Backbone as XML, in Angstrom:
<?xml version="1.0"?>
<chain id="A" units="angstrom">
  <residue number="1" name="MET">
    <atom name="N" x="-6.695" y="14.333" z="-21.903"/>
    <atom name="CA" x="-5.613" y="15.031" z="-22.561"/>
    <atom name="C" x="-6.086" y="16.380" z="-23.122"/>
  </residue>
  <residue number="2" name="GLU">
    <atom name="N" x="-7.198" y="16.328" z="-23.839"/>
    <atom name="CA" x="-7.703" y="17.563" z="-24.442"/>
    <atom name="C" x="-8.168" y="18.540" z="-23.368"/>
  </residue>
  <residue number="3" name="GLU">
    <atom name="N" x="-8.711" y="18.001" z="-22.286"/>
    <atom name="CA" x="-9.138" y="18.860" z="-21.179"/>
    <atom name="C" x="-7.939" y="19.551" z="-20.535"/>
  </residue>
  <residue number="4" name="LEU">
    <atom name="N" x="-6.848" y="18.819" z="-20.409"/>
    <atom name="CA" x="-5.616" y="19.383" z="-19.862"/>
    <atom name="C" x="-5.084" y="20.501" z="-20.758"/>
  </residue>
  <residue number="5" name="GLN">
    <atom name="N" x="-5.111" y="20.268" z="-22.070"/>
    <atom name="CA" x="-4.670" y="21.294" z="-23.017"/>
    <atom name="C" x="-5.519" y="22.552" z="-22.887"/>
  </residue>
  <residue number="6" name="MET">
    <atom name="N" x="-6.821" y="22.394" z="-22.782"/>
    <atom name="CA" x="-7.712" y="23.544" z="-22.688"/>
    <atom name="C" x="-7.476" y="24.319" z="-21.386"/>
  </residue>
  <residue number="7" name="ASN">
    <atom name="N" x="-7.279" y="23.612" z="-20.287"/>
    <atom name="CA" x="-7.029" y="24.277" z="-19.003"/>
    <atom name="C" x="-5.740" y="25.087" z="-19.036"/>
  </residue>
  <residue number="8" name="VAL">
    <atom name="N" x="-4.686" y="24.536" z="-19.620"/>
    <atom name="CA" x="-3.407" y="25.252" z="-19.700"/>
    <atom name="C" x="-3.533" y="26.460" z="-20.606"/>
  </residue>
  <residue number="9" name="LYS">
    <atom name="N" x="-4.235" y="26.306" z="-21.724"/>
    <atom name="CA" x="-4.427" y="27.430" z="-22.642"/>
    <atom name="C" x="-5.213" y="28.562" z="-21.973"/>
  </residue>
  <residue number="10" name="LYS">
    <atom name="N" x="-6.239" y="28.212" z="-21.193"/>
    <atom name="CA" x="-7.023" y="29.234" z="-20.502"/>
    <atom name="C" x="-6.179" y="29.990" z="-19.485"/>
  </residue>
  <residue number="11" name="GLU">
    <atom name="N" x="-5.321" y="29.261" z="-18.770"/>
    <atom name="CA" x="-4.485" y="29.914" z="-17.753"/>
    <atom name="C" x="-3.447" y="30.835" z="-18.385"/>
  </residue>
  <residue number="12" name="LEU">
    <atom name="N" x="-2.897" y="30.426" z="-19.517"/>
    <atom name="CA" x="-1.844" y="31.209" z="-20.150"/>
    <atom name="C" x="-2.376" y="32.194" z="-21.198"/>
  </residue>
  <residue number="13" name="HIS">
    <atom name="N" x="-3.662" y="32.173" z="-21.481"/>
    <atom name="CA" x="-4.235" y="33.026" z="-22.508"/>
    <atom name="C" x="-4.326" y="34.485" z="-22.057"/>
  </residue>
  <residue number="14" name="SER">
    <atom name="N" x="-4.211" y="34.734" z="-20.779"/>
    <atom name="CA" x="-4.329" y="36.096" z="-20.271"/>
    <atom name="C" x="-3.175" y="36.995" z="-20.728"/>
  </residue>
  <residue number="15" name="MET">
    <atom name="N" x="-2.142" y="36.403" z="-21.335"/>
    <atom name="CA" x="-0.993" y="37.189" z="-21.788"/>
    <atom name="C" x="-1.207" y="37.750" z="-23.199"/>
  </residue>
  <residue number="16" name="ASN">
    <atom name="N" x="-2.387" y="37.535" z="-23.788"/>
    <atom name="CA" x="-2.754" y="38.034" z="-25.119"/>
    <atom name="C" x="-1.800" y="37.560" z="-26.211"/>
  </residue>
  <residue number="17" name="ARG">
    <atom name="N" x="-1.436" y="36.306" z="-26.133"/>
    <atom name="CA" x="-0.591" y="35.707" z="-27.171"/>
    <atom name="C" x="-1.207" y="34.384" z="-27.575"/>
  </residue>
  <residue number="18" name="LYS">
    <atom name="N" x="-0.998" y="34.014" z="-28.819"/>
    <atom name="CA" x="-1.481" y="32.717" z="-29.268"/>
    <atom name="C" x="-0.514" y="31.643" z="-28.800"/>
  </residue>
  <residue number="19" name="LEU">
    <atom name="N" x="-1.071" y="30.495" z="-28.454"/>
    <atom name="CA" x="-0.270" y="29.448" z="-27.856"/>
    <atom name="C" x="-0.688" y="28.098" z="-28.422"/>
  </residue>
  <residue number="20" name="ASN">
    <atom name="N" x="0.270" y="27.338" z="-28.896"/>
    <atom name="CA" x="0.016" y="25.972" z="-29.346"/>
    <atom name="C" x="0.681" y="25.023" z="-28.374"/>
  </residue>
  <residue number="21" name="ILE">
    <atom name="N" x="-0.073" y="24.058" z="-27.874"/>
    <atom name="CA" x="0.452" y="23.075" z="-26.941"/>
    <atom name="C" x="0.238" y="21.698" z="-27.545"/>
  </residue>
  <residue number="22" name="ALA">
    <atom name="N" x="1.322" y="20.933" z="-27.606"/>
    <atom name="CA" x="1.232" y="19.561" z="-28.108"/>
    <atom name="C" x="1.650" y="18.622" z="-26.983"/>
  </residue>
  <residue number="23" name="ILE">
    <atom name="N" x="0.734" y="17.774" z="-26.568"/>
    <atom name="CA" x="1.024" y="16.799" z="-25.517"/>
    <atom name="C" x="1.165" y="15.439" z="-26.184"/>
  </residue>
  <residue number="24" name="THR">
    <atom name="N" x="2.302" y="14.796" z="-25.947"/>
    <atom name="CA" x="2.536" y="13.478" z="-26.519"/>
    <atom name="C" x="2.778" y="12.467" z="-25.409"/>
  </residue>
  <residue number="25" name="ARG">
    <atom name="N" x="2.386" y="11.253" z="-25.669"/>
    <atom name="CA" x="2.563" y="10.178" z="-24.703"/>
    <atom name="C" x="3.951" y="9.564" z="-24.907"/>
  </residue>
  <residue number="26" name="ILE">
    <atom name="N" x="4.670" y="9.344" z="-23.809"/>
    <atom name="CA" x="5.998" y="8.737" z="-23.867"/>
    <atom name="C" x="5.815" y="7.226" z="-23.881"/>
  </residue>
  <residue number="27" name="ALA">
    <atom name="N" x="6.465" y="6.562" z="-24.850"/>
    <atom name="CA" x="6.287" y="5.117" z="-24.999"/>
    <atom name="C" x="6.868" y="4.356" z="-23.802"/>
  </residue>
  <residue number="28" name="ASN">
    <atom name="N" x="8.117" y="4.609" z="-23.467"/>
    <atom name="CA" x="8.770" y="3.957" z="-22.323"/>
    <atom name="C" x="9.117" y="5.020" z="-21.288"/>
  </residue>
  <residue number="29" name="PRO">
    <atom name="N" x="8.228" y="5.341" z="-20.368"/>
    <atom name="CA" x="8.516" y="6.427" z="-19.432"/>
    <atom name="C" x="9.677" y="6.131" z="-18.491"/>
  </residue>
  <residue number="30" name="TYR">
    <atom name="N" x="9.876" y="4.874" z="-18.123"/>
    <atom name="CA" x="10.958" y="4.554" z="-17.200"/>
    <atom name="C" x="12.295" y="4.382" z="-17.907"/>
  </residue>
  <residue number="31" name="GLY">
    <atom name="N" x="12.346" y="4.664" z="-19.186"/>
    <atom name="CA" x="13.608" y="4.714" z="-19.906"/>
    <atom name="C" x="14.199" y="6.111" z="-19.896"/>
  </residue>
  <residue number="32" name="HIS">
    <atom name="N" x="13.490" y="7.084" z="-19.316"/>
    <atom name="CA" x="13.955" y="8.460" z="-19.228"/>
    <atom name="C" x="14.402" y="8.749" z="-17.802"/>
  </residue>
  <residue number="33" name="PRO">
    <atom name="N" x="15.599" y="9.281" z="-17.620"/>
    <atom name="CA" x="16.113" y="9.494" z="-16.259"/>
    <atom name="C" x="15.338" y="10.526" z="-15.448"/>
  </residue>
  <residue number="34" name="ASN">
    <atom name="N" x="14.746" y="11.547" z="-16.093"/>
    <atom name="CA" x="13.992" y="12.558" z="-15.345"/>
    <atom name="C" x="12.766" y="11.950" z="-14.673"/>
  </residue>
  <residue number="35" name="ILE">
    <atom name="N" x="12.043" y="11.125" z="-15.395"/>
    <atom name="CA" x="10.844" y="10.495" z="-14.849"/>
    <atom name="C" x="11.229" y="9.517" z="-13.747"/>
  </residue>
  <residue number="36" name="LEU">
    <atom name="N" x="12.333" y="8.802" z="-13.957"/>
    <atom name="CA" x="12.809" y="7.847" z="-12.949"/>
    <atom name="C" x="13.253" y="8.565" z="-11.679"/>
  </residue>
  <residue number="37" name="ALA">
    <atom name="N" x="13.897" y="9.725" z="-11.832"/>
    <atom name="CA" x="14.339" y="10.495" z="-10.667"/>
    <atom name="C" x="13.133" y="11.004" z="-9.872"/>
  </residue>
  <residue number="38" name="GLU">
    <atom name="N" x="12.089" y="11.441" z="-10.563"/>
    <atom name="CA" x="10.881" y="11.880" z="-9.860"/>
    <atom name="C" x="10.203" y="10.724" z="-9.140"/>
  </residue>
  <residue number="39" name="PHE">
    <atom name="N" x="10.263" y="9.533" z="-9.726"/>
    <atom name="CA" x="9.717" y="8.347" z="-9.074"/>
    <atom name="C" x="10.474" y="8.053" z="-7.772"/>
  </residue>
  <residue number="40" name="ILE">
    <atom name="N" x="11.801" y="8.078" z="-7.835"/>
    <atom name="CA" x="12.621" y="7.813" z="-6.638"/>
    <atom name="C" x="12.390" y="8.901" z="-5.600"/>
  </residue>
  <residue number="41" name="ALA">
    <atom name="N" x="12.284" y="10.152" z="-6.038"/>
    <atom name="CA" x="12.047" y="11.264" z="-5.111"/>
    <atom name="C" x="10.721" y="11.089" z="-4.375"/>
  </residue>
  <residue number="42" name="GLY">
    <atom name="N" x="9.702" y="10.671" z="-5.092"/>
    <atom name="CA" x="8.408" y="10.423" z="-4.455"/>
    <atom name="C" x="8.486" y="9.310" z="-3.426"/>
  </residue>
  <residue number="43" name="GLN">
    <atom name="N" x="9.254" y="8.269" z="-3.741"/>
    <atom name="CA" x="9.437" y="7.169" z="-2.799"/>
    <atom name="C" x="10.170" y="7.640" z="-1.545"/>
  </residue>
  <residue number="44" name="LEU">
    <atom name="N" x="11.213" y="8.459" z="-1.745"/>
    <atom name="CA" x="11.998" y="8.934" z="-0.594"/>
    <atom name="C" x="11.185" y="9.893" z="0.278"/>
  </residue>
  <residue number="45" name="LYS">
    <atom name="N" x="10.320" y="10.686" z="-0.331"/>
    <atom name="CA" x="9.455" y="11.584" z="0.449"/>
    <atom name="C" x="8.457" y="10.797" z="1.289"/>
  </residue>
  <residue number="46" name="ASN">
    <atom name="N" x="8.046" y="9.642" z="0.783"/>
    <atom name="CA" x="7.123" y="8.789" z="1.527"/>
    <atom name="C" x="7.853" y="7.882" z="2.520"/>
  </residue>
  <residue number="47" name="ARG">
    <atom name="N" x="9.128" y="8.148" z="2.741"/>
    <atom name="CA" x="9.967" y="7.462" z="3.727"/>
    <atom name="C" x="10.147" y="5.977" z="3.449"/>
  </residue>
  <residue number="48" name="VAL">
    <atom name="N" x="10.207" y="5.619" z="2.165"/>
    <atom name="CA" x="10.543" y="4.256" z="1.774"/>
    <atom name="C" x="12.057" y="4.131" z="1.877"/>
  </residue>
  <residue number="49" name="SER">
    <atom name="N" x="12.554" y="2.947" z="2.195"/>
    <atom name="CA" x="13.993" y="2.710" z="2.279"/>
    <atom name="C" x="14.652" y="3.055" z="0.944"/>
  </residue>
  <residue number="50" name="PHE">
    <atom name="N" x="15.809" y="3.709" z="0.991"/>
    <atom name="CA" x="16.441" y="4.165" z="-0.252"/>
    <atom name="C" x="16.897" y="2.981" z="-1.101"/>
  </residue>
  <residue number="51" name="ARG">
    <atom name="N" x="17.332" y="1.900" z="-0.471"/>
    <atom name="CA" x="17.758" y="0.722" z="-1.239"/>
    <atom name="C" x="16.568" y="0.092" z="-1.974"/>
  </residue>
  <residue number="52" name="LYS">
    <atom name="N" x="15.441" y="0.031" z="-1.301"/>
    <atom name="CA" x="14.228" y="-0.522" z="-1.919"/>
    <atom name="C" x="13.784" y="0.352" z="-3.087"/>
  </residue>
  <residue number="53" name="ALA">
    <atom name="N" x="13.878" y="1.672" z="-2.931"/>
    <atom name="CA" x="13.494" y="2.597" z="-4.004"/>
    <atom name="C" x="14.426" y="2.455" z="-5.199"/>
  </residue>
  <residue number="54" name="MET">
    <atom name="N" x="15.739" y="2.332" z="-4.945"/>
    <atom name="CA" x="16.696" y="2.187" z="-6.040"/>
    <atom name="C" x="16.488" y="0.864" z="-6.778"/>
  </residue>
  <residue number="55" name="LYS">
    <atom name="N" x="16.264" y="-0.216" z="-6.045"/>
    <atom name="CA" x="16.075" y="-1.518" z="-6.683"/>
    <atom name="C" x="14.789" y="-1.555" z="-7.504"/>
  </residue>
  <residue number="56" name="LYS">
    <atom name="N" x="13.747" y="-0.912" z="-7.009"/>
    <atom name="CA" x="12.484" y="-0.846" z="-7.758"/>
    <atom name="C" x="12.672" y="-0.044" z="-9.047"/>
  </residue>
  <residue number="57" name="ALA">
    <atom name="N" x="13.436" y="1.050" z="-8.972"/>
    <atom name="CA" x="13.709" y="1.863" z="-10.157"/>
    <atom name="C" x="14.510" y="1.076" z="-11.188"/>
  </residue>
  <residue number="58" name="ILE">
    <atom name="N" x="15.476" y="0.293" z="-10.732"/>
    <atom name="CA" x="16.271" y="-0.532" z="-11.644"/>
    <atom name="C" x="15.388" y="-1.586" z="-12.307"/>
  </residue>
  <residue number="59" name="GLU">
    <atom name="N" x="14.499" y="-2.167" z="-11.534"/>
    <atom name="CA" x="13.574" y="-3.165" z="-12.069"/>
    <atom name="C" x="12.705" y="-2.562" z="-13.175"/>
  </residue>
  <residue number="60" name="LEU">
    <atom name="N" x="12.180" y="-1.358" z="-12.940"/>
    <atom name="CA" x="11.344" y="-0.692" z="-13.938"/>
    <atom name="C" x="12.136" y="-0.338" z="-15.193"/>
  </residue>
  <residue number="61" name="THR">
    <atom name="N" x="13.397" y="0.050" z="-15.005"/>
    <atom name="CA" x="14.233" y="0.426" z="-16.142"/>
    <atom name="C" x="14.590" y="-0.786" z="-16.990"/>
  </residue>
  <residue number="62" name="GLU">
    <atom name="N" x="14.841" y="-1.915" z="-16.348"/>
    <atom name="CA" x="15.153" y="-3.121" z="-17.112"/>
    <atom name="C" x="13.982" y="-3.553" z="-17.975"/>
  </residue>
  <residue number="63" name="GLN">
    <atom name="N" x="12.762" y="-3.320" z="-17.496"/>
    <atom name="CA" x="11.582" y="-3.649" z="-18.286"/>
    <atom name="C" x="11.454" y="-2.732" z="-19.502"/>
  </residue>
  <residue number="64" name="ALA">
    <atom name="N" x="12.051" y="-1.543" z="-19.417"/>
    <atom name="CA" x="12.000" y="-0.606" z="-20.542"/>
    <atom name="C" x="12.989" y="-0.979" z="-21.635"/>
  </residue>
  <residue number="65" name="GLY">
    <atom name="N" x="13.901" y="-1.914" z="-21.349"/>
    <atom name="CA" x="14.812" y="-2.402" z="-22.384"/>
    <atom name="C" x="16.096" y="-1.614" z="-22.526"/>
  </residue>
  <residue number="66" name="THR">
    <atom name="N" x="16.645" y="-1.099" z="-21.438"/>
    <atom name="CA" x="17.929" y="-0.408" z="-21.503"/>
    <atom name="C" x="19.052" y="-1.404" z="-21.243"/>
  </residue>
  <residue number="67" name="LYS">
    <atom name="N" x="20.285" y="-1.011" z="-21.601"/>
    <atom name="CA" x="21.419" y="-1.907" z="-21.445"/>
    <atom name="C" x="22.091" y="-1.781" z="-20.083"/>
  </residue>
  <residue number="68" name="GLY">
    <atom name="N" x="21.875" y="-0.675" z="-19.387"/>
    <atom name="CA" x="22.479" y="-0.512" z="-18.069"/>
    <atom name="C" x="21.998" y="0.759" z="-17.399"/>
  </residue>
  <residue number="69" name="ILE">
    <atom name="N" x="22.097" y="0.779" z="-16.074"/>
    <atom name="CA" x="21.680" y="1.951" z="-15.298"/>
    <atom name="C" x="22.559" y="2.065" z="-14.067"/>
  </residue>
  <residue number="70" name="GLN">
    <atom name="N" x="22.843" y="3.295" z="-13.687"/>
    <atom name="CA" x="23.551" y="3.578" z="-12.443"/>
    <atom name="C" x="22.789" y="4.682" z="-11.721"/>
  </residue>
  <residue number="71" name="ILE">
    <atom name="N" x="22.521" y="4.458" z="-10.428"/>
    <atom name="CA" x="21.790" y="5.414" z="-9.606"/>
    <atom name="C" x="22.649" y="5.767" z="-8.405"/>
  </residue>
  <residue number="72" name="GLN">
    <atom name="N" x="22.744" y="7.057" z="-8.099"/>
    <atom name="CA" x="23.513" y="7.527" z="-6.946"/>
    <atom name="C" x="22.641" y="8.461" z="-6.120"/>
  </residue>
  <residue number="73" name="ILE">
    <atom name="N" x="22.595" y="8.218" z="-4.807"/>
    <atom name="CA" x="21.870" y="9.080" z="-3.885"/>
    <atom name="C" x="22.866" y="9.592" z="-2.852"/>
  </residue>
  <residue number="74" name="ALA">
    <atom name="N" x="22.867" y="10.912" z="-2.622"/>
    <atom name="CA" x="23.813" y="11.517" z="-1.693"/>
    <atom name="C" x="23.083" y="12.446" z="-0.733"/>
  </residue>
  <residue number="75" name="GLY">
    <atom name="N" x="23.562" y="12.497" z="0.498"/>
    <atom name="CA" x="22.983" y="13.379" z="1.505"/>
    <atom name="C" x="22.735" y="12.624" z="2.798"/>
  </residue>
  <residue number="76" name="ARG">
    <atom name="N" x="21.868" y="13.158" z="3.626"/>
    <atom name="CA" x="21.526" y="12.512" z="4.902"/>
    <atom name="C" x="20.516" y="11.406" z="4.635"/>
  </residue>
  <residue number="77" name="ILE">
    <atom name="N" x="21.031" y="10.280" z="4.190"/>
    <atom name="CA" x="20.192" y="9.156" z="3.789"/>
    <atom name="C" x="19.567" y="8.517" z="5.024"/>
  </residue>
  <residue number="78" name="ASP">
    <atom name="N" x="18.259" y="8.288" z="4.969"/>
    <atom name="CA" x="17.478" y="7.707" z="6.070"/>
    <atom name="C" x="17.605" y="8.499" z="7.364"/>
  </residue>
  <residue number="79" name="GLY">
    <atom name="N" x="17.945" y="9.776" z="7.282"/>
    <atom name="CA" x="17.991" y="10.634" z="8.459"/>
    <atom name="C" x="19.193" y="10.431" z="9.351"/>
  </residue>
  <residue number="80" name="LYS">
    <atom name="N" x="20.238" y="9.771" z="8.871"/>
    <atom name="CA" x="21.443" y="9.573" z="9.682"/>
    <atom name="C" x="22.123" y="10.915" z="9.928"/>
  </residue>
  <residue number="81" name="GLU">
    <atom name="N" x="22.919" y="10.957" z="10.983"/>
    <atom name="CA" x="23.584" y="12.212" z="11.367"/>
    <atom name="C" x="24.641" y="12.661" z="10.362"/>
  </residue>
  <residue number="82" name="ILE">
    <atom name="N" x="25.288" y="11.709" z="9.707"/>
    <atom name="CA" x="26.367" y="12.062" z="8.782"/>
    <atom name="C" x="25.914" y="11.796" z="7.342"/>
  </residue>
  <residue number="83" name="ALA">
    <atom name="N" x="26.285" y="12.697" z="6.459"/>
    <atom name="CA" x="25.904" y="12.552" z="5.051"/>
    <atom name="C" x="26.825" y="11.530" z="4.385"/>
  </residue>
  <residue number="84" name="ARG">
    <atom name="N" x="26.267" y="10.813" z="3.440"/>
    <atom name="CA" x="27.066" y="9.830" z="2.712"/>
    <atom name="C" x="26.519" y="9.672" z="1.305"/>
  </residue>
  <residue number="85" name="VAL">
    <atom name="N" x="27.238" y="8.895" z="0.507"/>
    <atom name="CA" x="26.854" y="8.644" z="-0.879"/>
    <atom name="C" x="26.665" y="7.141" z="-1.051"/>
  </residue>
  <residue number="86" name="GLU">
    <atom name="N" x="25.541" y="6.758" z="-1.600"/>
    <atom name="CA" x="25.258" y="5.351" z="-1.902"/>
    <atom name="C" x="24.917" y="5.248" z="-3.381"/>
  </residue>
  <residue number="87" name="TRP">
    <atom name="N" x="25.431" y="4.219" z="-4.035"/>
    <atom name="CA" x="25.131" y="4.032" z="-5.445"/>
    <atom name="C" x="24.974" y="2.561" z="-5.759"/>
  </residue>
  <residue number="88" name="ILE">
    <atom name="N" x="24.284" y="2.301" z="-6.866"/>
    <atom name="CA" x="24.049" y="0.938" z="-7.326"/>
    <atom name="C" x="24.069" y="0.951" z="-8.851"/>
  </residue>
  <residue number="89" name="ARG">
    <atom name="N" x="24.616" y="-0.109" z="-9.429"/>
    <atom name="CA" x="24.709" y="-0.195" z="-10.888"/>
    <atom name="C" x="24.211" y="-1.558" z="-11.337"/>
  </residue>
  <residue number="90" name="GLU">
    <atom name="N" x="23.529" y="-1.576" z="-12.445"/>
    <atom name="CA" x="23.042" y="-2.823" z="-13.030"/>
    <atom name="C" x="23.320" y="-2.768" z="-14.528"/>
  </residue>
  <residue number="91" name="GLY">
    <atom name="N" x="23.959" y="-3.784" z="-15.072"/>
    <atom name="CA" x="24.295" y="-3.811" z="-16.493"/>
    <atom name="C" x="25.557" y="-3.004" z="-16.768"/>
  </residue>
  <residue number="92" name="ARG">
    <atom name="N" x="25.707" y="-2.555" z="-18.000"/>
    <atom name="CA" x="26.882" y="-1.772" z="-18.417"/>
    <atom name="C" x="26.557" y="-0.294" z="-18.411"/>
  </residue>
  <residue number="93" name="VAL">
    <atom name="N" x="27.481" y="0.507" z="-17.875"/>
    <atom name="CA" x="27.380" y="1.961" z="-17.951"/>
    <atom name="C" x="28.779" y="2.496" z="-18.271"/>
  </residue>
  <residue number="94" name="PRO">
    <atom name="N" x="29.172" y="2.486" z="-19.561"/>
    <atom name="CA" x="30.529" y="2.897" z="-19.935"/>
    <atom name="C" x="30.678" y="4.422" z="-20.001"/>
  </residue>
  <residue number="95" name="LEU">
    <atom name="N" x="30.982" y="5.036" z="-18.860"/>
    <atom name="CA" x="31.071" y="6.495" z="-18.803"/>
    <atom name="C" x="32.309" y="7.033" z="-19.524"/>
  </residue>
  <residue number="96" name="GLN">
    <atom name="N" x="33.308" y="6.198" z="-19.744"/>
    <atom name="CA" x="34.530" y="6.655" z="-20.408"/>
    <atom name="C" x="34.448" y="6.544" z="-21.928"/>
  </residue>
  <residue number="97" name="THR">
    <atom name="N" x="33.461" y="5.847" z="-22.446"/>
    <atom name="CA" x="33.325" y="5.661" z="-23.886"/>
    <atom name="C" x="32.536" y="6.820" z="-24.483"/>
  </residue>
  <residue number="98" name="ILE">
    <atom name="N" x="33.155" y="7.543" z="-25.399"/>
    <atom name="CA" x="32.542" y="8.741" z="-25.965"/>
    <atom name="C" x="31.364" y="8.406" z="-26.848"/>
  </residue>
  <residue number="99" name="ARG">
    <atom name="N" x="31.446" y="7.324" z="-27.610"/>
    <atom name="CA" x="30.372" y="7.012" z="-28.552"/>
    <atom name="C" x="29.143" y="6.396" z="-27.895"/>
  </residue>
  <residue number="100" name="ALA">
    <atom name="N" x="29.236" y="6.066" z="-26.615"/>
    <atom name="CA" x="28.088" y="5.488" z="-25.913"/>
    <atom name="C" x="27.024" y="6.565" z="-25.689"/>
  </residue>
  <residue number="101" name="LYS">
    <atom name="N" x="25.763" y="6.216" z="-25.945"/>
    <atom name="CA" x="24.663" y="7.150" z="-25.719"/>
    <atom name="C" x="24.147" y="6.919" z="-24.308"/>
  </residue>
  <residue number="102" name="ILE">
    <atom name="N" x="24.439" y="7.887" z="-23.434"/>
    <atom name="CA" x="24.057" y="7.780" z="-22.026"/>
    <atom name="C" x="23.179" y="8.976" z="-21.671"/>
  </residue>
  <residue number="103" name="ASP">
    <atom name="N" x="21.986" y="8.701" z="-21.157"/>
    <atom name="CA" x="21.092" y="9.744" z="-20.673"/>
    <atom name="C" x="21.411" y="9.979" z="-19.205"/>
  </residue>
  <residue number="104" name="TYR">
    <atom name="N" x="21.463" y="11.259" z="-18.800"/>
    <atom name="CA" x="21.868" y="11.621" z="-17.440"/>
    <atom name="C" x="20.860" y="12.591" z="-16.847"/>
  </residue>
  <residue number="105" name="CYS">
    <atom name="N" x="20.655" y="12.473" z="-15.550"/>
    <atom name="CA" x="19.773" y="13.404" z="-14.844"/>
    <atom name="C" x="20.310" y="13.635" z="-13.442"/>
  </residue>
  <residue number="106" name="SER">
    <atom name="N" x="20.295" y="14.883" z="-13.020"/>
    <atom name="CA" x="20.627" y="15.254" z="-11.655"/>
    <atom name="C" x="19.383" y="15.888" z="-11.057"/>
  </residue>
  <residue number="107" name="TYR">
    <atom name="N" x="18.969" y="15.420" z="-9.881"/>
    <atom name="CA" x="17.694" y="15.822" z="-9.306"/>
    <atom name="C" x="17.868" y="16.008" z="-7.803"/>
  </residue>
  <residue number="108" name="THR">
    <atom name="N" x="17.285" y="17.050" z="-7.249"/>
    <atom name="CA" x="17.332" y="17.254" z="-5.796"/>
    <atom name="C" x="15.934" y="17.082" z="-5.227"/>
  </residue>
  <residue number="109" name="VAL">
    <atom name="N" x="15.880" y="16.474" z="-4.047"/>
    <atom name="CA" x="14.599" y="16.247" z="-3.391"/>
    <atom name="C" x="14.725" y="16.665" z="-1.929"/>
  </residue>
  <residue number="110" name="GLY">
    <atom name="N" x="13.761" y="17.440" z="-1.463"/>
    <atom name="CA" x="13.745" y="17.872" z="-0.076"/>
    <atom name="C" x="12.940" y="16.900" z="0.769"/>
  </residue>
  <residue number="111" name="THR">
    <atom name="N" x="13.589" y="16.251" z="1.712"/>
    <atom name="CA" x="12.896" y="15.336" z="2.618"/>
    <atom name="C" x="12.795" y="15.992" z="3.991"/>
  </residue>
  <residue number="112" name="ILE">
    <atom name="N" x="12.206" y="15.302" z="4.942"/>
    <atom name="CA" x="12.080" y="15.883" z="6.281"/>
    <atom name="C" x="13.429" y="15.944" z="6.985"/>
  </residue>
  <residue number="113" name="TYR">
    <atom name="N" x="14.401" y="15.175" z="6.512"/>
    <atom name="CA" x="15.731" y="15.179" z="7.118"/>
    <atom name="C" x="16.658" y="16.208" z="6.485"/>
  </residue>
  <residue number="114" name="GLY">
    <atom name="N" x="16.375" y="16.603" z="5.276"/>
    <atom name="CA" x="17.246" y="17.527" z="4.555"/>
    <atom name="C" x="17.158" y="17.259" z="3.060"/>
  </residue>
  <residue number="115" name="VAL">
    <atom name="N" x="18.080" y="17.832" z="2.327"/>
    <atom name="CA" x="18.076" y="17.709" z="0.874"/>
    <atom name="C" x="18.925" y="16.519" z="0.453"/>
  </residue>
  <residue number="116" name="LEU">
    <atom name="N" x="18.380" y="15.717" z="-0.444"/>
    <atom name="CA" x="19.103" y="14.590" z="-1.025"/>
    <atom name="C" x="19.311" y="14.857" z="-2.506"/>
  </residue>
  <residue number="117" name="GLY">
    <atom name="N" x="20.438" y="14.426" z="-3.016"/>
    <atom name="CA" x="20.727" y="14.539" z="-4.440"/>
    <atom name="C" x="20.633" y="13.185" z="-5.100"/>
  </residue>
  <residue number="118" name="ILE">
    <atom name="N" x="19.959" y="13.129" z="-6.234"/>
    <atom name="CA" x="19.818" y="11.887" z="-6.987"/>
    <atom name="C" x="20.444" y="12.096" z="-8.358"/>
  </residue>
  <residue number="119" name="LYS">
    <atom name="N" x="21.338" y="11.186" z="-8.743"/>
    <atom name="CA" x="21.932" y="11.214" z="-10.077"/>
    <atom name="C" x="21.639" y="9.880" z="-10.744"/>
  </residue>
  <residue number="120" name="ILE">
    <atom name="N" x="21.253" y="9.945" z="-12.012"/>
    <atom name="CA" x="20.909" y="8.729" z="-12.746"/>
    <atom name="C" x="21.597" y="8.756" z="-14.109"/>
  </residue>
  <residue number="121" name="TRP">
    <atom name="N" x="22.287" y="7.652" z="-14.430"/>
    <atom name="CA" x="22.877" y="7.443" z="-15.739"/>
    <atom name="C" x="22.192" y="6.232" z="-16.353"/>
  </residue>
  <residue number="122" name="ILE">
    <atom name="N" x="21.651" y="6.366" z="-17.564"/>
    <atom name="CA" x="21.027" y="5.253" z="-18.264"/>
    <atom name="C" x="21.754" y="5.038" z="-19.584"/>
  </residue>
  <residue number="123" name="PHE">
    <atom name="N" x="22.314" y="3.834" z="-19.743"/>
    <atom name="CA" x="23.026" y="3.468" z="-20.970"/>
    <atom name="C" x="22.001" y="2.944" z="-21.960"/>
  </residue>
  <residue number="124" name="VAL">
    <atom name="N" x="21.807" y="3.698" z="-23.041"/>
    <atom name="CA" x="20.780" y="3.361" z="-24.016"/>
    <atom name="C" x="21.344" y="2.502" z="-25.135"/>
  </residue>
  <residue number="125" name="ASP">
    <atom name="N" x="22.387" y="3.001" z="-25.809"/>
    <atom name="CA" x="22.904" y="2.300" z="-26.984"/>
    <atom name="C" x="24.330" y="2.760" z="-27.262"/>
  </residue>
  <residue number="126" name="GLU">
    <atom name="N" x="25.020" y="1.989" z="-28.065"/>
    <atom name="CA" x="26.370" y="2.345" z="-28.474"/>
    <atom name="C" x="26.395" y="2.443" z="-29.995"/>
  </residue>
  <residue number="127" name="ASP">
    <atom name="N" x="26.878" y="3.573" z="-30.502"/>
    <atom name="CA" x="26.871" y="3.798" z="-31.964"/>
    <atom name="C" x="27.923" y="2.989" z="-32.670"/>
  </residue>
</chain>
């Protein structure tokens, strides 16, 4: 960690400005949609089946202790000629409830077949 901080400071120090960098460890990384989207993107780049990648992501999210998750992948899935949208939901994801705390992420990934869009909704808590 400290080595990483020093390397970043050295690279950015050439701008003649003082820089403070604080790196913190995330307690539940798979409870954050951005990290989960990057995980799915890495799986899709390695040509893993999209259903297997989505189910693995849901499994990891359930271990993080969330109440629900919805994942949507759109584009030329598995290299098919026609683009389509596939989604899967586990638990509750009340998108119409205003007081529900839902984390959202939209992520694009370039595969050998084309660009795929990944959207993730994670239902954390209800106030």
